[in-house]
DOTIMAR-84135 format. One record per residue (C-alpha): x, y, z. Coordinates in steps of 0.5 Angstrom, whole numbers, plus 500, padded with zeros to 3 digits. Example, Ala and Ser with C-alpha at 12.3 -4.5 7.8 and 13.67 -1.06 7.14 Angstrom:
# DOTIMAR-84135
525491516/527498514/
***
This chain:
# DOTIMAR-84135
500500500/503507498/504512504/498516504/502523505/504522497/498520494/495526490/488528493/482528488/477533489/470534485/466541484/459540483/455545481/450548475/453552469/454559472/455557479/462559478/466552478/471555473/473561477/473558484/477552481/483557478/483560485/484553488/489551483/493557485/492556493/494549493/498547487/492543484/490542477/483543474/481537470/475539465/472533461/471538455/479540456/481533457/478530451/480536446/487535449/487528448/484528441/490533439/495529442/493523438/493518444/489512443/484514447/484521444/483517437/477513440/474519443/475523436/471518432/465518437/465525437/465526429/459521429/455526434/455521440/457522447/464519449/463513452/465513460/471508459/474512454/473518458/476514464/482512460/483519458/483521465/487516467/493518462/492525465/493524472/500520471/503527469/508530474/504536475/498533478/502530484/499535489/492533486/486534482/480538481/475534477/470539473/464535469/466528471/463524474/456526472/452520474/452515480/454510475/460514473/462515480/463508481/467507475/471513478/472509484/474503481/480507477/482511483/483504487/488502482/493507485/491507492/487513491/480515493/475521492/477526498/472531498/466533493/463540494/457542492/456549490/449550491/445555488/438558488/434557481/431564480/437568482/442563478/438564472/439572472/446571473/447566467/443571463/447577464/454574463/458577457/465577455/471581452/471578445/479579445/481576451/475572454/475576461/468575464/463581465/456581468/450586467/449587474/455584478/461586474/461591469/468594466/471600470/470604464/464603460/465599453/472598455/475591457/479592464/484587462/486588455/483595453/478592448/472594446/468588443/464584447/460578446/454573449/454566448/447564445/445560450/446565456/439566456/433565461/430560458/436556456/439557463/432554466/432548462/440547464/438547472/432543471/437538468/442539473/438537479/435531476/442528474/446530480/441528485/443521485/450523485/450527491/446522495/452517492/457521495/453523502/453516503/460516503/461521508/465526503/460531501/460538503/456544501/458551499/453557498/455559491/450565491/455569496/460573493/466571490/470572496/466569501/465562496/473562495/474562503/469557504/472553499/479554501/477552508/474545506/480544501/485546506/482540511/483535506/490537504/493538511/496545509/
***
């Protein structure tokens, strides 16, 4: 059995689109030396690298189908062997179902790892829909803004790069956001129950301001990391 002090931590962030997982994951990376692993990014990187699993994923995606769990797990396994993950990883976008969670447990068991903490970033549906519908980004550098919560210091000019061209995602609207929340709740409820049953689930109020959410998340991750 490996020394537990050398085993990389495995953290999972749960939350619907707009809950702030990406923003918070980046801050956790910087604070604890972790690496965020997003399913979409992993698939694209594996396809670009031409790995066996990446080529399998490419064929499936070209056919317009969902990438099978075993292919996603193979790509995840390859990525978690990289040296930069020695402190641990934050999983974003996988698992999405209890079945995927069980498969992930099996994968981690092969290297004496386990899911150390699952943090559910809880939201209120009405305010969350308003949050998503108000998002827009700088077309030049991708800096994010919001109609209500974060506008550029100078109207029409990006704080980060000085650009004056902004864009909104076509699906950042109230109708789509509502449908996504409904699907998320239905899909994630069994997953939350799964991890609650294993005693690793914690909850954070993701409707609080960014700094408050950051502090709550980092306090939980600090306990897991032992820092």
